[in-house]
C-alpha positions in Angstrom: 76.8 86.6 115.7 73.4 88.0 116.8 73.7 91.0 114.5 74.9 88.9 111.6 71.9 86.5 111.9 69.6 89.5 112.2 71.1 91.0 109.0 70.7 87.8 107.2 67.0 87.5 108.2 66.4 91.0 107.1 68.1 90.2 103.8 66.0 87.2 103.2 62.8 89.0 104.1 63.4 92.4 102.6 65.8 91.5 99.8 64.0 88.6 98.1 60.3 89.0 98.9 59.9 92.1 96.8 62.2 90.8 94.1 60.1 87.7 93.6 56.9 89.7 93.1 58.6 92.5 91.1 60.9 90.6 88.8 59.5 87.1 88.2 56.8 88.7 86.0 59.5 89.1 83.4 59.9 85.4 82.9 58.0 85.2 79.6 60.0 88.0 78.1 63.2 86.4 79.4 62.5 83.2 77.5 62.9 85.1 74.2 66.4 86.2 75.0 69.0 85.2 72.4 72.8 85.4 72.3 72.4 88.8 70.5 71.1 90.3 73.8 74.0 89.5 76.1 74.6 92.3 78.6 77.5 94.4 77.2 80.7 94.4 79.2 82.3 97.7 80.3 85.6 98.7 82.0 85.9 98.2 85.7 87.0 101.7 86.3 89.7 102.9 88.8 87.6 102.8 92.0 86.9 99.2 92.7 87.0 99.0 96.5 90.4 98.0 98.0 89.8 98.8 101.7 88.6 95.9 103.8 85.0 96.2 104.7 82.9 93.8 106.8 79.5 95.2 105.9 78.7 94.4 102.3 75.0 93.5 102.6 72.0 94.5 100.5 71.4 97.9 102.2 74.0 100.4 101.2 72.2 103.3 103.0 73.4 102.1 106.4 76.6 100.8 107.8 76.5 98.2 110.6 77.3 99.8 113.9 76.4 103.3 112.8 73.2 105.2 113.7 73.1 107.5 110.7 71.8 106.9 107.1 73.4 107.8 103.8 72.6 111.2 102.3 70.7 111.5 99.1 67.7 109.9 97.5 67.1 106.4 98.6 66.3 104.0 95.7 65.8 100.3 95.2 67.3 98.2 92.4 65.5 95.0 91.5 67.7 92.8 89.3 67.6 89.4 87.7 70.4 87.3 86.2 69.5 84.8 83.4 71.3 82.7 80.8 71.0 83.2 77.1 68.1 80.8 76.9 66.2 82.8 79.6 66.7 80.3 82.4 67.3 82.0 85.8 70.7 81.7 87.3 70.9 81.0 91.0 73.8 81.8 93.3 75.5 84.3 91.0 77.8 86.5 93.0 76.6 90.0 92.4 79.4 92.4 93.3 78.4 96.1 93.0 80.0 99.5 93.9 79.2 103.1 93.2 79.7 106.8 94.1 77.7 108.4 96.8 75.0 111.0 96.2 77.7 113.7 95.9 79.6 111.7 93.3 82.5 110.5 95.5 83.7 106.9 95.8 84.8 105.4 99.1 88.2 104.9 97.6 91.6 106.3 98.7 92.5 107.2 95.1 89.4 109.2 94.3 90.6 112.8 94.2 87.1 114.3 93.7 86.6 117.2 96.1 83.0 116.2 96.8 82.5 115.1 100.4 82.6 111.5 101.6 79.6 110.1 103.3 80.5 108.2 106.4 77.1 106.5 106.5 77.2 105.2 102.9 78.3 101.6 102.5 79.2 102.1 98.8 79.9 98.4 98.1 77.8 95.3 98.3 78.1 91.6 97.4 74.8 89.7 97.3 73.8 86.3 95.8 71.0 85.8 93.3 68.1 83.8 94.4 66.6 80.6 92.9 64.7 82.7 90.3 67.9 84.6 89.5 66.7 87.7 91.4 68.7 90.1 93.5 67.6 93.3 95.2 69.4 96.1 97.1 68.7 99.5 98.6 71.1 102.4 97.9 71.1 106.0 97.0 70.9 107.6 93.5 74.6 108.1 92.7 75.9 111.5 91.9 77.6 112.5 88.6 81.3 113.3 88.9 84.0 114.9 86.8 86.3 112.7 84.7 89.0 113.7 82.2 89.0 116.7 79.7 85.7 118.2 80.8 83.9 114.9 80.7 81.3 114.4 83.4 80.2 110.8 84.1 76.5 110.3 84.5 75.1 108.5 87.5 75.8 104.8 87.2 76.5 101.6 89.2 79.3 99.2 88.6 78.7 95.5 88.6 80.7 92.3 88.5 78.7 89.0 88.0 80.5 85.7 88.8 79.2 82.2 88.5 81.0 78.9 87.9 80.5 77.7 84.3 79.7 81.2 83.1 81.9 84.0 81.7 82.6 86.7 84.3 80.9 90.0 83.4 82.0 93.4 84.5 79.6 96.2 83.4 77.9 99.4 84.3 74.2 100.1 84.8 72.9 103.5 83.8 69.7 105.4 84.8 67.0 106.2 82.2 66.6 109.7 80.7 69.5 111.3 82.5 70.8 114.3 80.5 74.5 113.2 80.8 73.9 109.8 79.2 73.9 111.3 75.7 77.4 112.9 76.3 79.1 110.0 78.2 82.2 108.8 76.4 81.8 105.2 77.5 78.1 104.8 77.0 78.2 106.5 73.6 80.8 103.9 72.4 78.0 101.4 72.5 75.3 100.8 69.9 71.8 102.0 70.7 70.7 98.5 71.4 73.6 98.0 73.8 72.8 101.2 75.5 69.2 100.0 76.1 70.6 96.7 77.6 72.8 98.7 80.0 70.0 101.1 81.2 67.7 100.2 84.0 63.9 100.8 83.8 62.0 102.9 86.3 59.2 100.6 87.6 58.1 102.3 90.9 58.2 105.7 92.6 57.6 105.0 96.3 60.4 104.2 96.9 61.9 105.0 93.5 62.6 101.5 92.1 64.6 100.4 89.0 64.7 97.1 87.3 67.8 95.7 85.6 68.0 92.3 83.8 71.4 90.8 83.1 72.2 88.1 80.6 75.3 85.9 81.1 77.0 83.6 78.6 78.3 80.2 79.4 82.1 79.9 79.6 
């Protein structure tokens, strides 16, 4: 219980303090959002976590009870969830999962020969705050081979759930990655949709990305 309370205090202090200062500044822009700018949906993919895992907090670079840290470049994602009218959405369940820095998922069906990282959490479930913000620390995900010579660019999978709103499953991409232009899934989207699915680089120490998500009422 002591570790759990410590983790929660760390989340409240680290997870939301920066998000409030870094994301709330977008409120004016958010107010102009229309139904034409809903965040596009994407397939869940085959590697949604199926193994029981207690540690699903905001810091994916460490696992509770282990001393080591995840390999790769540590990054921060500052996110915000809003409705189509620009109002912030509180208490959205933000469910996210991704490959490690080598491009391997913590999933028993991932046949990628890249190494697992025993210190990488790989999966988190965090709530959005009163201003719709969420924030987590992770590593820049590696690219990995898919079918027929197709290599998937770095991306993070998301599921957003809130009562009264349509559930959204999508994928967030990183700006200016060379594999984005050849990705089968991303290139099925229009240029405008691609922009909505791509985070913005807003800081370098640590490398920080901003991602705004727009949900539709059910």
